[in-house]
C-alpha positions in Angstrom: 211.5 111.2 118.7 211.2 115.0 119.4 208.0 115.2 117.3 206.6 112.1 119.6 207.5 114.3 122.9 206.4 117.4 121.6 202.9 115.8 120.4 202.6 114.1 124.2 203.2 117.8 125.5 200.7 119.2 123.5 198.3 116.7 124.2 199.0 117.0 128.0 198.4 120.9 127.9 195.8 121.0 125.9 193.6 118.2 128.4 194.8 120.5 131.3 193.3 123.6 129.4 189.9 121.9 128.7 190.0 120.2 132.1 190.5 123.9 133.8 188.1 125.4 131.1 185.5 123.0 131.8 185.3 123.5 135.4 185.6 127.6 134.9 182.5 127.2 132.8 180.3 125.3 135.1 181.5 128.2 137.9 180.6 130.7 135.4 177.1 129.4 135.0 176.6 128.7 138.8 176.8 125.3 138.9 179.2 125.4 141.9 179.0 121.6 143.0 179.7 120.2 139.6 182.5 122.9 139.6 183.9 121.5 142.7 183.5 118.1 142.1 185.0 118.3 138.4 187.9 120.5 139.5 188.9 117.9 142.8 188.9 115.0 140.3 191.4 116.9 138.0 193.6 118.4 140.7 194.1 114.7 142.0 196.3 114.4 138.7 197.8 117.8 139.3 197.6 119.4 142.5 199.8 122.5 141.7 197.4 123.8 139.1 196.9 127.3 140.6 194.0 128.3 138.1 192.3 125.2 138.6 192.6 125.4 142.7 191.2 128.9 142.5 188.4 127.9 140.7 187.6 125.0 143.3 187.9 127.4 146.2 185.5 129.9 144.6 183.1 127.5 143.7 183.3 125.7 146.9 182.6 129.0 148.7 179.7 129.7 146.7 178.1 126.4 146.8 178.2 126.4 150.9 176.7 129.8 150.7 173.9 128.3 148.4 173.3 125.6 150.9 173.5 127.4 153.6 171.0 129.7 152.5 168.7 127.0 151.7 169.0 125.3 155.3 168.3 128.7 157.0 165.2 128.8 154.9 164.0 125.4 155.6 164.8 125.9 159.0 162.1 128.7 159.3 159.7 126.6 157.3 156.4 125.0 159.0 156.5 122.1 156.7 157.1 118.8 158.4 159.1 117.3 156.0 161.8 120.1 156.5 164.0 117.9 158.1 164.5 115.6 155.0 165.1 118.7 152.7 167.3 119.9 155.1 169.2 116.5 155.3 169.6 116.5 151.8 171.3 119.7 151.7 174.1 118.6 154.1 174.5 115.2 151.6 175.3 117.8 149.0 177.9 119.5 151.2 179.4 116.0 152.6 179.6 115.0 149.0 182.0 118.2 148.1 184.0 117.5 151.5 184.5 113.9 150.3 185.6 115.0 146.9 188.5 117.6 148.5 189.2 115.0 150.8 190.5 112.8 148.1 192.8 115.3 147.3 195.3 115.9 150.5 197.1 118.9 149.3 194.1 120.4 148.3 192.3 119.5 151.0 194.7 121.3 153.5 194.3 124.3 151.4 191.0 124.7 151.1 189.6 123.0 154.4 186.3 122.0 153.8 183.6 121.1 156.4 182.7 118.1 157.7 179.0 117.7 158.0 179.0 113.8 158.9 177.5 114.8 162.4 174.8 116.9 161.0 173.9 113.9 158.3 173.0 111.8 161.3 171.0 114.2 163.3 168.6 115.2 160.3 168.6 112.0 159.3 167.3 110.8 162.6 164.9 114.0 162.5 163.6 113.0 158.9 163.2 109.5 159.7 161.3 110.2 162.8 158.7 112.7 161.1 158.1 110.0 158.5 157.2 107.2 161.2 154.8 109.7 162.8 153.2 110.7 159.7 152.7 106.7 159.2 150.8 106.5 162.6 148.7 109.4 162.0 147.6 108.0 158.5 147.0 104.5 160.2 144.2 106.1 162.5 142.0 107.3 159.5 141.3 103.4 159.2 140.6 103.4 155.4 142.6 101.5 152.7 144.1 104.5 151.2 145.2 106.3 154.4 146.9 102.5 155.1 148.5 102.7 151.4 150.0 106.3 152.7 150.8 105.0 155.9 152.8 102.1 154.3 154.7 104.5 152.1 155.8 106.7 154.9 157.0 103.7 156.6 158.9 102.5 153.3 160.4 106.4 153.8 161.6 105.9 157.1 163.9 103.0 155.9 165.3 105.2 153.4 166.8 107.4 156.7 166.8 104.3 159.0 167.8 101.3 157.0 166.7 98.3 158.7 164.7 100.1 161.2 163.0 97.3 163.0 159.4 99.0 164.0 159.1 100.6 160.8 159.3 97.4 159.2 156.7 95.8 161.8 154.6 98.7 160.9 155.0 98.4 157.2 153.8 94.6 157.5 150.9 95.5 159.8 149.2 97.9 157.3 150.0 96.3 154.3 147.5 93.7 155.4 144.9 96.4 155.3 146.1 98.4 152.0 146.2 95.6 150.1 143.2 94.4 148.0 142.9 90.6 147.5 141.3 89.9 144.4 140.2 86.2 143.9 139.7 84.9 140.4 136.9 82.6 140.0 136.9 79.4 137.9 135.8 79.6 134.4 132.3 79.5 133.7 131.4 77.7 130.3 128.0 78.0 130.3 126.0 77.0 127.0 127.9 74.1 126.3 130.6 75.6 124.2 133.4 73.7 122.7 136.0 75.3 125.2 135.4 72.8 127.5 137.3 70.2 125.4 140.3 72.1 125.1 142.7 71.5 128.1 143.3 67.9 128.3 146.8 68.2 128.6 146.7 72.1 128.7 146.7 74.7 131.4 143.3 76.2 131.9 143.0 79.7 131.2 142.3 80.6 135.1 145.5 79.2 135.9 147.6 80.9 133.0 145.4 84.2 133.9 146.5 84.2 137.7 150.2 83.2 137.2 151.0 86.3 135.0 148.9 88.4 137.3 150.4 87.3 140.2 153.9 87.7 138.8 153.1 91.5 137.8 149.9 92.7 139.1 150.1 96.1 138.0 150.1 97.4 141.6 152.3 96.7 144.8 148.8 96.7 146.6 147.0 94.4 144.6 147.3 90.3 145.0 145.5 87.8 143.3 144.5 84.6 144.3 142.5 81.3 143.0 139.2 80.4 144.8 140.8 77.2 146.3 144.4 79.0 147.4 142.0 82.1 149.0 139.8 79.3 150.9 143.0 77.2 151.9 144.9 80.2 153.1 141.7 82.1 154.7 142.3 85.3 152.7 140.2 88.1 153.0 138.5 88.6 150.0 138.0 92.2 148.8 137.4 91.8 144.9 136.3 89.0 142.9 136.9 88.5 139.2 135.1 86.3 136.8 135.3 85.2 133.5 132.8 83.6 131.2 132.7 83.0 127.3 129.9 84.6 126.0 130.8 82.9 122.6 132.9 80.5 121.2 132.1 79.8 117.5 134.3 77.4 115.8 132.4 77.9 112.7 132.1 75.4 109.8 134.1 75.0 106.8 133.1 77.0 103.6 134.0 76.0 99.9 133.8 78.7 97.3 134.4 77.0 93.8 135.4 78.6 90.4 136.1 77.3 87.3 138.1 78.2 84.3 138.5 76.9 80.6 141.9 76.2 79.4 142.4 75.1 75.4 145.4 74.3 73.6 146.0 73.4 69.8 147.7 70.0 69.8 149.4 68.0 66.9 146.9 64.9 66.3 148.3 64.0 63.0 151.7 64.2 61.4 152.5 63.0 57.8 156.3 62.7 56.8 156.5 63.1 52.7 160.5 63.8 53.0 163.1 64.4 55.7 162.1 68.4 55.1 158.6 67.8 54.3 156.3 67.3 57.1 152.7 68.0 57.4 151.0 68.3 60.7 147.3 68.2 61.5 146.1 70.2 64.5 142.8 69.8 66.8 142.0 72.1 69.7 141.4 70.4 73.1 140.2 72.1 76.2 139.7 71.2 80.1 138.1 73.0 82.9 140.0 73.4 86.1 137.8 73.8 89.1 139.7 75.4 92.2 137.8 75.5 95.7 138.7 77.8 98.2 138.2 76.6 101.4 137.9 78.8 104.7 136.9 78.4 108.2 136.3 81.4 110.3 136.3 81.0 114.2 135.6 83.8 116.8 135.4 83.8 120.6 134.3 86.4 123.2 135.2 86.5 126.9 133.8 88.8 129.4 135.2 89.5 132.6 133.8 91.1 135.5 135.3 92.7 138.7 132.7 93.0 141.9 133.4 94.0 145.5 132.9 92.3 148.5 129.4 93.0 148.5 128.8 91.5 145.1 128.2 94.8 143.2 129.7 95.3 139.9 132.3 98.0 139.6 133.8 97.2 136.1 133.7 94.7 133.2 135.2 94.2 129.7 134.9 91.9 127.0 137.8 90.6 124.8 137.3 88.8 121.7 139.5 86.8 119.1 139.0 85.3 115.7 141.1 82.3 113.7 140.8 82.7 110.1 142.2 79.7 108.2 142.0 79.1 104.4 143.5 76.9 101.9 143.0 76.5 97.8 143.2 73.3 95.8 141.9 72.2 92.2 140.9 69.5 89.9 140.0 69.4 86.3 137.7 67.9 84.1 138.3 67.3 80.1 141.3 66.5 78.4 144.7 66.7 80.1 146.6 67.5 77.1 145.1 71.0 77.3 146.8 71.6 81.0 149.7 73.9 81.0 152.6 72.7 83.5 151.4 75.5 85.7 148.2 74.3 85.8 149.5 70.7 86.5 151.4 71.8 89.4 148.2 73.8 90.7 146.1 70.3 90.5 148.9 68.5 92.0 149.2 70.6 94.7 148.8 68.7 98.1 145.3 69.6 100.0 145.8 70.9 103.3 143.5 69.8 106.1 141.7 72.4 108.3 143.0 72.8 111.8 141.7 70.7 114.9 139.7 72.3 117.3 141.8 72.3 120.0 144.4 74.0 117.9 142.1 76.9 116.8 140.5 77.3 120.4 144.5 77.6 121.8 145.0 80.3 119.3 142.3 82.4 120.2 142.4 81.7 124.4 145.9 82.9 123.7 145.1 86.2 122.3 142.1 86.7 124.6 144.4 85.8 127.6 147.3 88.4 126.6 144.7 90.9 126.1 142.8 90.4 129.4 145.8 90.8 131.2 147.0 93.6 130.0 143.7 95.2 130.9 143.4 93.9 134.2 146.7 95.6 135.0 146.1 98.7 133.6 142.6 98.6 135.4 144.3 97.7 138.7 147.2 100.1 138.5 144.7 103.1 137.9 142.6 101.8 140.6 144.4 101.2 143.4 
């Protein structure tokens, strides 16, 4: 019982020493904010720890001096964003206040400053500056400036949550900042067999539009079908067209090879006595003909993006192939020459090539995935 008590006491003392040491280490490294928060947390369990309290008081004093020094420097700055820099310094100071406030016994000794009123003051100033910057960007009346304005009004909401004017302005500039891309119906010139694909299947146009709408690659890019754009009277900024420049479903190609097998078999057996048997052998042979049947198909899709004036601004192509093969065998000659392995090979069920729709679907799925990935990357880079 005494051993268990000593163990508990020793563990408690060790934890206390580690806690104090950790806060002290942070203090010695000049990480005053972290030292204050850690010391305050530990003092909640033992507010009478004199060493830890001393560490907290010293760390708080230096932390305040650091933040106040930066605040004075920002006040003298000519940068229009200085108010939000000052705001974030007060956020850090208020966090220290809150950490100490959670330990009443320590709070009454340290008496940290409450900066809640400073937070309100500089939050308002920071939000106002961001709003004014957004208005200024709007005056340039070009797409990039509208996008900059949109982000400025977004920043306003970080300081003034739910601000009605900022939200209205965000909605207003977004309509000018966004690039509306219309995906034109798939072109199937040349009579490619792709036109047979799709009975009961989604069209590549629809699949691609759906994928891009769910993740366009940029917040300022929206994709529409041609029908949707017309019915909703969407302003068309760019058009995306797709065309299969080739769709070759290939032909079945057979490659045959043969091999000769032989075996010595008993053709006559004469028994003179139970222990005297004479056997006569003869050599039999067979030809095993193996056919390797292959079917290779490929497709190439070309994607082009044009601006509102019909000028080509980007294009790329995506290819896919589908390879299928099977093997089957038959023989001529004497079946007795065949081994069991030969018979298994000959009796193996013959596979039939996939349907045209199945081959097209495999290639179209691969092309679609590659095209979507590439288009997202393009619009992410260029928006």
